RORO-391923 format. One record per residue (C-alpha): residue number from 1; residue in one letter; x, y, z. Coordinates in steps of 0.1 Angstrom, whole numbers. Example, Ala and Ser with C-alpha at 12.3 -4.5 7.8 and 13.67 -1.06 7.14 Angstrom:
2
<r 1,a,<123,-45,78>>;
<r 2,s,<137,-11,71>>;
END
This chain:
659
<r 1,m,<214,652,-863>>;
<r 2,r,<192,665,-835>>;
<r 3,t,<163,671,-860>>;
<r 4,r,<166,635,-872>>;
<r 5,q,<167,622,-836>>;
<r 6,r,<136,642,-827>>;
<r 7,f,<119,628,-859>>;
<r 8,g,<129,593,-848>>;
<r 9,r,<114,598,-814>>;
<r 10,g,<82,610,-829>>;
<r 11,l,<80,580,-852>>;
<r 12,t,<86,558,-822>>;
<r 13,i,<57,574,-803>>;
<r 14,g,<34,572,-833>>;
<r 15,f,<42,535,-838>>;
<r 16,t,<36,527,-802>>;
<r 17,a,<2,545,-804>>;
<r 18,a,<-6,524,-835>>;
<r 19,l,<2,493,-816>>;
<r 20,a,<-21,504,-788>>;
<r 21,m,<-50,510,-812>>;
<r 22,a,<-44,475,-827>>;
<r 23,w,<-46,461,-792>>;
<r 24,g,<-79,479,-787>>;
<r 25,a,<-93,464,-818>>;
<r 26,i,<-82,429,-809>>;
<r 27,s,<-96,433,-774>>;
<r 28,d,<-130,441,-788>>;
<r 29,v,<-128,409,-809>>;
<r 30,h,<-120,388,-779>>;
<r 31,a,<-142,407,-753>>;
<r 32,q,<-166,378,-751>>;
<r 33,e,<-140,350,-749>>;
<r 34,p,<-131,333,-716>>;
<r 35,p,<-96,343,-703>>;
<r 36,d,<-66,321,-709>>;
<r 37,s,<-55,298,-681>>;
<r 38,a,<-25,311,-661>>;
<r 39,l,<5,318,-684>>;
<r 40,l,<33,297,-669>>;
<r 41,p,<70,306,-675>>;
<r 42,p,<87,285,-701>>;
<r 43,i,<106,253,-694>>;
<r 44,v,<143,257,-702>>;
<r 45,v,<173,233,-705>>;
<r 46,t,<204,254,-711>>;
<r 47,a,<208,268,-676>>;
<r 48,t,<210,235,-657>>;
<r 49,r,<209,208,-685>>;
<r 50,v,<177,195,-670>>;
<r 51,p,<142,208,-679>>;
<r 52,t,<135,236,-654>>;
<r 53,r,<109,263,-652>>;
<r 54,a,<125,297,-659>>;
<r 55,d,<111,312,-627>>;
<r 56,r,<130,286,-606>>;
<r 57,l,<164,298,-618>>;
<r 58,g,<189,322,-603>>;
<r 59,q,<200,333,-638>>;
<r 60,r,<180,351,-665>>;
<r 61,v,<170,330,-695>>;
<r 62,t,<151,344,-725>>;
<r 63,v,<132,319,-747>>;
<r 64,l,<124,329,-783>>;
<r 65,s,<97,309,-802>>;
<r 66,g,<107,297,-836>>;
<r 67,a,<70,299,-847>>;
<r 68,d,<67,335,-836>>;
<r 69,l,<100,345,-853>>;
<r 70,r,<89,329,-886>>;
<r 71,a,<55,346,-884>>;
<r 72,a,<73,379,-881>>;
<r 73,g,<95,371,-911>>;
<r 74,v,<127,369,-892>>;
<r 75,a,<152,347,-910>>;
<r 76,t,<184,346,-890>>;
<r 77,v,<193,340,-853>>;
<r 78,a,<212,374,-852>>;
<r 79,d,<180,392,-861>>;
<r 80,a,<161,372,-835>>;
<r 81,l,<185,383,-808>>;
<r 82,q,<184,420,-815>>;
<r 83,n,<156,428,-789>>;
<r 84,v,<169,406,-761>>;
<r 85,a,<178,425,-729>>;
<r 86,g,<215,427,-723>>;
<r 87,l,<225,417,-758>>;
<r 88,s,<240,439,-785>>;
<r 89,v,<242,426,-821>>;
<r 90,v,<268,443,-843>>;
<r 91,r,<270,437,-881>>;
<r 92,t,<295,452,-906>>;
<r 93,g,<268,462,-930>>;
<r 94,a,<259,441,-959>>;
<r 95,p,<241,407,-958>>;
<r 96,g,<267,380,-950>>;
<r 97,a,<291,404,-934>>;
<r 98,a,<307,395,-900>>;
<r 99,t,<281,396,-873>>;
<r 100,s,<290,396,-835>>;
<r 101,v,<269,394,-804>>;
<r 102,f,<280,410,-771>>;
<r 103,v,<263,399,-739>>;
<r 104,r,<263,422,-708>>;
<r 105,g,<294,440,-720>>;
<r 106,g,<316,409,-725>>;
<r 107,e,<337,403,-756>>;
<r 108,s,<320,389,-787>>;
<r 109,d,<339,356,-782>>;
<r 110,y,<325,353,-747>>;
<r 111,v,<292,337,-759>>;
<r 112,k,<290,299,-762>>;
<r 113,v,<268,290,-792>>;
<r 114,l,<252,256,-793>>;
<r 115,v,<229,239,-819>>;
<r 116,d,<210,210,-803>>;
<r 117,g,<239,207,-777>>;
<r 118,v,<267,208,-803>>;
<r 119,p,<293,237,-798>>;
<r 120,v,<297,256,-830>>;
<r 121,n,<322,283,-819>>;
<r 122,e,<357,282,-832>>;
<r 123,p,<382,270,-806>>;
<r 124,g,<386,300,-784>>;
<r 125,g,<350,312,-787>>;
<r 126,a,<348,332,-820>>;
<r 127,y,<315,328,-838>>;
<r 128,d,<301,346,-868>>;
<r 129,f,<263,348,-866>>;
<r 130,a,<260,360,-902>>;
<r 131,h,<252,325,-916>>;
<r 132,l,<230,310,-888>>;
<r 133,t,<195,308,-902>>;
<r 134,l,<162,299,-885>>;
<r 135,d,<153,269,-907>>;
<r 136,n,<137,241,-887>>;
<r 137,v,<142,260,-854>>;
<r 138,d,<118,252,-825>>;
<r 139,r,<131,277,-800>>;
<r 140,i,<162,297,-790>>;
<r 141,e,<173,298,-753>>;
<r 142,v,<195,328,-743>>;
<r 143,l,<213,324,-709>>;
<r 144,r,<228,356,-695>>;
<r 145,g,<257,350,-672>>;
<r 146,p,<286,325,-669>>;
<r 147,g,<281,290,-680>>;
<r 148,s,<315,274,-678>>;
<r 149,v,<306,249,-651>>;
<r 150,l,<284,230,-676>>;
<r 151,y,<299,241,-709>>;
<r 152,g,<336,248,-703>>;
<r 153,s,<355,274,-723>>;
<r 154,d,<337,303,-741>>;
<r 155,a,<306,305,-719>>;
<r 156,v,<319,336,-701>>;
<r 157,s,<290,361,-703>>;
<r 158,g,<263,340,-719>>;
<r 159,v,<251,309,-738>>;
<r 160,v,<229,309,-769>>;
<r 161,q,<214,275,-777>>;
<r 162,v,<193,267,-808>>;
<r 163,f,<169,238,-806>>;
<r 164,t,<155,223,-838>>;
<r 165,r,<122,204,-844>>;
<r 166,a,<116,167,-849>>;
<r 167,g,<85,145,-847>>;
<r 168,g,<55,167,-855>>;
<r 169,r,<34,166,-886>>;
<r 170,r,<44,193,-911>>;
<r 171,l,<52,198,-948>>;
<r 172,e,<58,233,-961>>;
<r 173,a,<77,254,-986>>;
<r 174,g,<82,291,-990>>;
<r 175,a,<97,318,-1011>>;
<r 176,r,<102,355,-1008>>;
<r 177,a,<121,383,-1025>>;
<r 178,g,<127,420,-1021>>;
<r 179,t,<152,448,-1016>>;
<r 180,l,<189,444,-1025>>;
<r 181,g,<181,417,-1050>>;
<r 182,t,<173,393,-1021>>;
<r 183,v,<158,359,-1028>>;
<r 184,e,<150,333,-1002>>;
<r 185,l,<138,298,-1007>>;
<r 186,d,<131,273,-980>>;
<r 187,a,<114,239,-973>>;
<r 188,a,<107,218,-943>>;
<r 189,v,<92,184,-935>>;
<r 190,e,<85,169,-901>>;
<r 191,a,<69,136,-891>>;
<r 192,g,<69,111,-863>>;
<r 193,g,<51,96,-834>>;
<r 194,p,<59,84,-798>>;
<r 195,t,<87,61,-808>>;
<r 196,a,<105,79,-836>>;
<r 197,g,<105,112,-855>>;
<r 198,f,<125,135,-877>>;
<r 199,g,<126,171,-889>>;
<r 200,l,<144,184,-920>>;
<r 201,g,<148,220,-931>>;
<r 202,a,<166,236,-960>>;
<r 203,r,<172,272,-970>>;
<r 204,w,<189,291,-998>>;
<r 205,t,<195,328,-995>>;
<r 206,g,<209,351,-1022>>;
<r 207,s,<215,389,-1021>>;
<r 208,d,<233,415,-1043>>;
<r 209,g,<244,434,-1012>>;
<r 210,l,<248,471,-1005>>;
<r 211,y,<277,481,-1027>>;
<r 212,p,<276,486,-1065>>;
<r 213,l,<301,459,-1071>>;
<r 214,n,<314,426,-1057>>;
<r 215,n,<289,423,-1028>>;
<r 216,r,<270,391,-1038>>;
<r 217,y,<261,368,-1009>>;
<r 218,e,<248,332,-1010>>;
<r 219,n,<240,309,-982>>;
<r 220,r,<229,273,-984>>;
<r 221,a,<218,256,-952>>;
<r 222,l,<205,221,-943>>;
<r 223,s,<192,211,-909>>;
<r 224,a,<182,176,-898>>;
<r 225,r,<172,161,-865>>;
<r 226,f,<162,125,-858>>;
<r 227,r,<150,109,-826>>;
<r 228,v,<143,73,-816>>;
<r 229,t,<128,59,-785>>;
<r 230,p,<133,21,-787>>;
<r 231,d,<119,15,-752>>;
<r 232,q,<104,35,-723>>;
<r 233,r,<139,39,-708>>;
<r 234,t,<160,49,-738>>;
<r 235,d,<161,80,-760>>;
<r 236,i,<185,85,-790>>;
<r 237,g,<189,117,-809>>;
<r 238,l,<210,126,-839>>;
<r 239,v,<214,161,-853>>;
<r 240,l,<231,174,-885>>;
<r 241,r,<236,209,-898>>;
<r 242,l,<254,219,-930>>;
<r 243,t,<262,255,-940>>;
<r 244,d,<279,267,-972>>;
<r 245,a,<283,304,-976>>;
<r 246,d,<301,327,-1001>>;
<r 247,f,<304,364,-992>>;
<r 248,h,<318,389,-1017>>;
<r 249,y,<330,422,-1003>>;
<r 250,p,<347,451,-1020>>;
<r 251,t,<358,470,-989>>;
<r 252,d,<390,472,-970>>;
<r 253,g,<393,474,-932>>;
<r 254,a,<382,510,-932>>;
<r 255,g,<351,504,-953>>;
<r 256,n,<365,519,-985>>;
<r 257,v,<354,503,-1018>>;
<r 258,v,<387,491,-1033>>;
<r 259,d,<384,455,-1046>>;
<r 260,q,<363,439,-1073>>;
<r 261,n,<369,402,-1067>>;
<r 262,q,<378,394,-1031>>;
<r 263,h,<355,370,-1013>>;
<r 264,q,<352,347,-982>>;
<r 265,l,<341,311,-983>>;
<r 266,t,<326,294,-952>>;
<r 267,d,<314,258,-948>>;
<r 268,m,<304,242,-916>>;
<r 269,t,<294,206,-907>>;
<r 270,t,<278,201,-873>>;
<r 271,l,<270,166,-860>>;
<r 272,g,<258,154,-827>>;
<r 273,l,<246,121,-812>>;
<r 274,e,<231,118,-777>>;
<r 275,v,<220,87,-760>>;
<r 276,a,<200,87,-727>>;
<r 277,r,<191,58,-705>>;
<r 278,r,<170,58,-674>>;
<r 279,v,<181,33,-647>>;
<r 280,g,<152,29,-623>>;
<r 281,s,<133,59,-612>>;
<r 282,r,<161,80,-597>>;
<r 283,v,<191,76,-621>>;
<r 284,e,<195,88,-657>>;
<r 285,a,<227,86,-677>>;
<r 286,r,<235,106,-709>>;
<r 287,l,<263,104,-734>>;
<r 288,a,<268,131,-761>>;
<r 289,l,<293,129,-789>>;
<r 290,t,<297,162,-808>>;
<r 291,s,<317,173,-839>>;
<r 292,n,<319,207,-856>>;
<r 293,e,<341,213,-886>>;
<r 294,i,<347,247,-901>>;
<r 295,g,<364,251,-935>>;
<r 296,g,<369,279,-960>>;
<r 297,g,<391,310,-962>>;
<r 298,f,<397,342,-982>>;
<r 299,d,<404,345,-1019>>;
<r 300,d,<416,377,-1035>>;
<r 301,v,<433,374,-1069>>;
<r 302,p,<448,404,-1086>>;
<r 303,d,<422,428,-1101>>;
<r 304,g,<440,428,-1134>>;
<r 305,p,<475,427,-1150>>;
<r 306,g,<484,461,-1136>>;
<r 307,d,<476,452,-1100>>;
<r 308,t,<511,447,-1087>>;
<r 309,l,<515,473,-1060>>;
<r 310,g,<514,467,-1022>>;
<r 311,a,<498,435,-1011>>;
<r 312,y,<479,429,-1043>>;
<r 313,a,<467,393,-1038>>;
<r 314,f,<459,370,-1009>>;
<r 315,r,<447,335,-1004>>;
<r 316,s,<441,315,-973>>;
<r 317,q,<425,282,-963>>;
<r 318,r,<415,272,-927>>;
<r 319,d,<402,239,-915>>;
<r 320,l,<391,238,-878>>;
<r 321,k,<378,208,-860>>;
<r 322,r,<362,207,-826>>;
<r 323,r,<352,172,-814>>;
<r 324,g,<340,162,-780>>;
<r 325,a,<324,137,-757>>;
<r 326,d,<303,146,-726>>;
<r 327,g,<290,119,-702>>;
<r 328,r,<269,127,-672>>;
<r 329,v,<247,110,-646>>;
<r 330,l,<216,126,-631>>;
<r 331,v,<207,112,-597>>;
<r 332,t,<176,122,-578>>;
<r 333,l,<189,118,-542>>;
<r 334,a,<156,127,-526>>;
<r 335,d,<129,150,-538>>;
<r 336,p,<137,178,-545>>;
<r 337,l,<175,172,-544>>;
<r 338,r,<192,163,-577>>;
<r 339,l,<229,157,-584>>;
<r 340,i,<247,158,-618>>;
<r 341,v,<281,143,-621>>;
<r 342,g,<298,145,-654>>;
<r 343,g,<330,144,-674>>;
<r 344,a,<340,159,-708>>;
<r 345,f,<368,156,-733>>;
<r 346,e,<374,179,-763>>;
<r 347,h,<399,178,-791>>;
<r 348,e,<406,210,-811>>;
<r 349,r,<427,213,-842>>;
<r 350,e,<435,239,-868>>;
<r 351,r,<453,235,-901>>;
<r 352,a,<458,268,-919>>;
<r 353,t,<478,280,-949>>;
<r 354,s,<480,315,-964>>;
<r 355,r,<499,332,-992>>;
<r 356,s,<502,369,-997>>;
<r 357,e,<515,383,-1030>>;
<r 358,s,<533,416,-1026>>;
<r 359,e,<556,439,-1045>>;
<r 360,f,<581,431,-1018>>;
<r 361,g,<579,394,-1024>>;
<r 362,p,<555,366,-1015>>;
<r 363,f,<548,357,-979>>;
<r 364,e,<536,322,-969>>;
<r 365,t,<526,308,-935>>;
<r 366,e,<514,274,-924>>;
<r 367,v,<499,264,-890>>;
<r 368,d,<491,229,-878>>;
<r 369,a,<482,229,-841>>;
<r 370,a,<460,210,-817>>;
<r 371,r,<451,209,-781>>;
<r 372,d,<431,186,-758>>;
<r 373,n,<410,194,-728>>;
<r 374,w,<397,171,-701>>;
<r 375,a,<371,182,-675>>;
<r 376,g,<350,169,-646>>;
<r 377,y,<320,187,-631>>;
<r 378,v,<294,184,-605>>;
<r 379,q,<261,203,-600>>;
<r 380,l,<237,200,-570>>;
<r 381,s,<202,215,-571>>;
<r 382,a,<172,216,-549>>;
<r 383,d,<138,228,-561>>;
<r 384,g,<110,225,-536>>;
<r 385,g,<85,249,-521>>;
<r 386,p,<91,286,-526>>;
<r 387,a,<129,283,-530>>;
<r 388,a,<152,267,-555>>;
<r 389,v,<190,267,-554>>;
<r 390,t,<217,254,-577>>;
<r 391,a,<255,251,-571>>;
<r 392,g,<282,237,-594>>;
<r 393,l,<320,232,-597>>;
<r 394,r,<341,223,-627>>;
<r 395,v,<378,214,-631>>;
<r 396,d,<394,217,-666>>;
<r 397,e,<428,203,-675>>;
<r 398,n,<441,217,-708>>;
<r 399,e,<474,204,-722>>;
<r 400,r,<483,240,-732>>;
<r 401,f,<475,261,-702>>;
<r 402,g,<470,236,-673>>;
<r 403,t,<443,234,-647>>;
<r 404,f,<415,258,-644>>;
<r 405,v,<386,258,-618>>;
<r 406,t,<352,275,-623>>;
<r 407,y,<321,276,-600>>;
<r 408,r,<285,289,-601>>;
<r 409,a,<258,292,-575>>;
<r 410,g,<224,308,-577>>;
<r 411,g,<189,307,-563>>;
<r 412,s,<153,318,-566>>;
<r 413,l,<128,326,-538>>;
<r 414,g,<91,331,-545>>;
<r 415,l,<70,352,-521>>;
<r 416,p,<32,348,-516>>;
<r 417,t,<27,383,-531>>;
<r 418,g,<38,370,-565>>;
<r 419,v,<72,386,-561>>;
<r 420,r,<103,365,-569>>;
<r 421,l,<138,373,-557>>;
<r 422,f,<167,357,-577>>;
<r 423,g,<205,360,-579>>;
<r 424,s,<236,341,-589>>;
<r 425,m,<274,344,-591>>;
<r 426,g,<301,324,-608>>;
<r 427,s,<333,324,-627>>;
<r 428,a,<342,314,-663>>;
<r 429,f,<371,312,-687>>;
<r 430,k,<379,314,-724>>;
<r 431,a,<408,296,-741>>;
<r 432,p,<429,317,-765>>;
<r 433,l,<421,316,-802>>;
<r 434,f,<444,295,-822>>;
<r 435,f,<460,324,-841>>;
<r 436,e,<466,341,-807>>;
<r 437,q,<484,310,-794>>;
<r 438,f,<500,297,-825>>;
<r 439,g,<503,327,-849>>;
<r 440,g,<495,332,-885>>;
<r 441,t,<502,356,-914>>;
<r 442,f,<525,384,-901>>;
<r 443,v,<517,374,-865>>;
<r 444,i,<538,356,-839>>;
<r 445,g,<516,336,-815>>;
<r 446,n,<522,331,-778>>;
<r 447,p,<521,294,-767>>;
<r 448,d,<523,306,-730>>;
<r 449,l,<490,325,-730>>;
<r 450,d,<467,320,-701>>;
<r 451,p,<429,318,-707>>;
<r 452,e,<409,350,-702>>;
<r 453,r,<387,347,-671>>;
<r 454,s,<358,364,-654>>;
<r 455,t,<339,367,-622>>;
<r 456,s,<302,376,-626>>;
<r 457,w,<272,382,-604>>;
<r 458,d,<236,393,-608>>;
<r 459,a,<206,399,-585>>;
<r 460,g,<170,409,-592>>;
<r 461,v,<133,409,-586>>;
<r 462,e,<104,397,-607>>;
<r 463,q,<67,405,-602>>;
<r 464,a,<40,383,-617>>;
<r 465,l,<4,396,-619>>;
<r 466,w,<-30,386,-633>>;
<r 467,g,<-23,349,-634>>;
<r 468,g,<10,354,-652>>;
<r 469,r,<-4,377,-679>>;
<r 470,v,<19,405,-666>>;
<r 471,r,<56,398,-658>>;
<r 472,a,<81,425,-650>>;
<r 473,s,<116,422,-637>>;
<r 474,a,<147,443,-628>>;
<r 475,t,<182,428,-628>>;
<r 476,y,<215,442,-617>>;
<r 477,f,<246,426,-631>>;
<r 478,g,<283,430,-627>>;
<r 479,q,<313,413,-645>>;
<r 480,r,<350,416,-640>>;
<r 481,f,<374,404,-667>>;
<r 482,r,<411,398,-663>>;
<r 483,d,<440,384,-683>>;
<r 484,l,<425,398,-714>>;
<r 485,i,<446,390,-745>>;
<r 486,q,<459,421,-763>>;
<r 487,f,<476,425,-796>>;
<r 488,t,<506,447,-800>>;
<r 489,f,<526,458,-830>>;
<r 490,t,<557,463,-808>>;
<r 491,p,<562,434,-784>>;
<r 492,p,<582,442,-753>>;
<r 493,t,<608,417,-765>>;
<r 494,p,<621,422,-801>>;
<r 495,g,<609,392,-821>>;
<r 496,g,<586,382,-793>>;
<r 497,p,<549,372,-796>>;
<r 498,n,<523,398,-806>>;
<r 499,y,<497,386,-781>>;
<r 500,l,<500,390,-743>>;
<r 501,n,<477,387,-712>>;
<r 502,v,<477,423,-700>>;
<r 503,a,<443,440,-696>>;
<r 504,t,<415,440,-671>>;
<r 505,a,<380,455,-676>>;
<r 506,r,<346,457,-659>>;
<r 507,a,<310,458,-670>>;
<r 508,d,<280,467,-648>>;
<r 509,g,<245,474,-657>>;
<r 510,v,<207,470,-652>>;
<r 511,e,<182,451,-673>>;
<r 512,l,<145,460,-671>>;
<r 513,e,<120,437,-688>>;
<r 514,a,<83,434,-690>>;
<r 515,r,<57,414,-710>>;
<r 516,v,<20,418,-709>>;
<r 517,h,<-7,395,-724>>;
<r 518,p,<-38,418,-722>>;
<r 519,a,<-60,396,-744>>;
<r 520,p,<-59,362,-760>>;
<r 521,g,<-36,362,-790>>;
<r 522,f,<-19,395,-781>>;
<r 523,s,<12,404,-762>>;
<r 524,v,<34,435,-757>>;
<r 525,g,<70,434,-744>>;
<r 526,a,<96,460,-735>>;
<r 527,q,<132,459,-723>>;
<r 528,y,<157,485,-713>>;
<r 529,t,<194,479,-707>>;
<r 530,y,<219,503,-691>>;
<r 531,l,<255,492,-695>>;
<r 532,r,<287,508,-681>>;
<r 533,t,<320,494,-693>>;
<r 534,e,<355,505,-685>>;
<r 535,v,<391,493,-690>>;
<r 536,t,<406,492,-655>>;
<r 537,d,<441,481,-664>>;
<r 538,a,<456,485,-699>>;
<r 539,g,<489,467,-689>>;
<r 540,t,<523,480,-700>>;
<r 541,l,<519,480,-737>>;
<r 542,p,<523,512,-757>>;
<r 543,a,<491,532,-756>>;
<r 544,d,<493,539,-794>>;
<r 545,d,<486,504,-804>>;
<r 546,a,<466,491,-774>>;
<r 547,a,<431,479,-781>>;
<r 548,f,<424,484,-744>>;
<r 549,r,<432,519,-731>>;
<r 550,l,<429,528,-694>>;
<r 551,g,<396,544,-685>>;
<r 552,d,<380,539,-720>>;
<r 553,r,<347,522,-726>>;
<r 554,l,<348,488,-743>>;
<r 555,l,<341,491,-781>>;
<r 556,r,<307,487,-797>>;
<r 557,r,<286,483,-765>>;
<r 558,p,<259,509,-762>>;
<r 559,t,<254,525,-728>>;
<r 560,h,<216,526,-733>>;
<r 561,s,<193,504,-754>>;
<r 562,v,<156,500,-754>>;
<r 563,a,<132,478,-774>>;
<r 564,l,<94,475,-776>>;
<r 565,d,<76,447,-795>>;
<r 566,a,<41,435,-800>>;
<r 567,r,<26,403,-814>>;
<r 568,a,<-10,398,-824>>;
<r 569,t,<-30,369,-838>>;
<r 570,a,<-66,373,-850>>;
<r 571,g,<-81,345,-870>>;
<r 572,r,<-60,339,-901>>;
<r 573,v,<-38,370,-895>>;
<r 574,r,<-6,372,-875>>;
<r 575,a,<13,405,-872>>;
<r 576,s,<42,418,-852>>;
<r 577,g,<61,451,-848>>;
<r 578,a,<93,462,-830>>;
<r 579,v,<109,495,-822>>;
<r 580,r,<146,494,-812>>;
<r 581,r,<166,524,-799>>;
<r 582,v,<204,518,-796>>;
<r 583,g,<223,544,-778>>;
<r 584,a,<257,560,-787>>;
<r 585,r,<286,536,-787>>;
<r 586,a,<324,539,-786>>;
<r 587,d,<343,527,-817>>;
<r 588,a,<376,533,-834>>;
<r 589,d,<389,541,-869>>;
<r 590,f,<415,512,-872>>;
<r 591,a,<426,525,-906>>;
<r 592,a,<446,551,-888>>;
<r 593,f,<477,544,-867>>;
<r 594,p,<473,549,-839>>;
<r 595,a,<436,541,-841>>;
<r 596,v,<414,571,-836>>;
<r 597,r,<387,567,-809>>;
<r 598,l,<352,580,-819>>;
<r 599,t,<316,577,-809>>;
<r 600,l,<289,563,-831>>;
<r 601,p,<256,582,-827>>;
<r 602,a,<224,566,-815>>;
<r 603,h,<198,553,-839>>;
<r 604,t,<162,541,-839>>;
<r 605,v,<149,512,-861>>;
<r 606,v,<113,500,-866>>;
<r 607,d,<105,466,-880>>;
<r 608,l,<71,452,-891>>;
<r 609,g,<62,417,-902>>;
<r 610,g,<32,394,-906>>;
<r 611,e,<14,367,-925>>;
<r 612,v,<-21,361,-937>>;
<r 613,e,<-35,326,-944>>;
<r 614,l,<-59,326,-974>>;
<r 615,p,<-93,308,-970>>;
<r 616,r,<-94,272,-982>>;
<r 617,f,<-124,260,-1002>>;
<r 618,t,<-118,224,-992>>;
<r 619,a,<-96,208,-965>>;
<r 620,a,<-79,187,-991>>;
<r 621,l,<-61,218,-1005>>;
<r 622,p,<-29,230,-989>>;
<r 623,a,<-29,262,-969>>;
<r 624,v,<-15,292,-987>>;
<r 625,v,<0,320,-966>>;
<r 626,l,<11,354,-978>>;
<r 627,t,<41,369,-959>>;
<r 628,a,<56,403,-957>>;
<r 629,r,<84,420,-936>>;
<r 630,v,<97,455,-936>>;
<r 631,e,<130,461,-917>>;
<r 632,n,<141,497,-909>>;
<r 633,v,<107,510,-920>>;
<r 634,f,<118,547,-919>>;
<r 635,d,<151,541,-936>>;
<r 636,e,<173,552,-907>>;
<r 637,t,<209,559,-917>>;
<r 638,y,<234,546,-891>>;
<r 639,q,<265,525,-886>>;
<r 640,e,<271,496,-862>>;
<r 641,v,<308,495,-871>>;
<r 642,f,<326,526,-881>>;
<r 643,g,<330,529,-919>>;
<r 644,f,<304,503,-927>>;
<r 645,p,<269,517,-934>>;
<r 646,a,<240,495,-921>>;
<r 647,r,<213,482,-944>>;
<r 648,g,<186,507,-951>>;
<r 649,r,<150,499,-956>>;
<r 650,i,<145,462,-965>>;
<r 651,v,<111,450,-979>>;
<r 652,l,<105,413,-984>>;
<r 653,v,<73,397,-997>>;
<r 654,g,<64,362,-1005>>;
<r 655,g,<43,332,-997>>;
<r 656,r,<42,297,-981>>;
<r 657,v,<24,265,-988>>;
<r 658,r,<16,243,-958>>;
<r 659,m,<2,208,-957>>;
END
């Protein structure tokens, strides 16, 4: 193992040197060009719900460009998030397998996920990133830190929001194929002007998977966004996203290949309508109506006539609905003082059925449950001169767990030397998942569960140099989690619920980030994250079946992670590369009882991607672009979840036609 790690370090050094030489070549090409104008920080919306420069915020926000991601050959949001500071992406191996994102040590269901403002998490925060593709994506904003004041439940340790495109002028189609029998087809069209526009994107993905049997994956996605501006004071936007995925998997919970026909179906329909109206020069009102429906389930019929031992067949169907309305008024009290007053309503419902065939007799369960949540919130911000501050408060009233109050405050101070100081603190909460509150197959829910909650803070410094061409920052963060919901096989009360609020935990760390634009068309970035997690109170449940054990690290969060990336554009060529080192992580073998704690070793992964536009003999012809991407260039062997090998080297080549 040490030999392999030394080899991986050597490859990392060699790859970094190659990137440096590429920069040298590009610098020579552009040596006579005038320098770019000052590179300004991006404008972001997710942090405050109003367009704000990132360097005026107390919280850290990373913006990922959809154009840059597509040029690198990145196809999914999960892959796009892998190199973001403070984030850990964990996949159970094969394409289409469950994919989770942990932010700053929080649970995987502590991340609010929005598509054009529409929440797409399950009620209670769970979200599988496996099927979220980048078709028609303009940018991704990643907020690190609590966001419950503006977004309610689930936004405990971060918010990921995907924004799609509408209103440009574009028509393109592409195809690529490669390792694991992978085939990807996509198409997009975009058109519009000042008063109206639309964007449409579609993608089909197919893969044979990692295993020799029953590992086929298919994903069909359609994304649409429409905007209308009937007059100078009114904006109307409509978004729609459809996802239909079928994932076949032969493995049991320990990763053993045991089944030749079990599979999981997932379909999701996301719909959002937002209307904005400006009243005078100081007042703007917005109303957003959102709907997200998740359907599907598991299907595992007997493998054959002789398959009659144990639990030999299982079928389930789930239908989840999350519908909401959010109305808010933005008032400019006096420059630079702005006030947001808003109210929100959300209705959540789950209907689920399951049937398990067993040699001991069939077992059936049925759940039909719903809950409503009302909320009011206020946010006050001031952005003038060298300082900017934001403070907010929210009150949620849930029919299942009562009243809950969250807050957030933060600020940024710019100094004449180019140094910026920033910091924030706040609280957040996450409602229980439906099966935790209402139960399911072999599980007794607990209707008296409280929401999980957190208190978080961060503080840091950022230095900008060379007209913004160099930006470096250091951020310290801390989070305290309490009332964590824990599953137990042996409830304290016989016949009692299997889920209880018992545990507390902490997560502290440091994020170091830097990006350099040494020449036009070329940039290099680096990030390092140190994370320390610990269970501080495991409650009174038996240690043998406790997911949280006193003094243990939280599962699947690496202590150290580092990533380097480079992007270059020279004429018709765009290229990118990334090196990612993920440190050792705690995990458990849940096939054993009690679960056996273990450590997954560190691993290093190198990705390369790019595209080349072929010369056109006449402007009437469409542009033809050749694309290539290689993931895990050196075929590193590792696991992100114990028992499930990660994908090895993936090579994808193809082309695009653009009008």
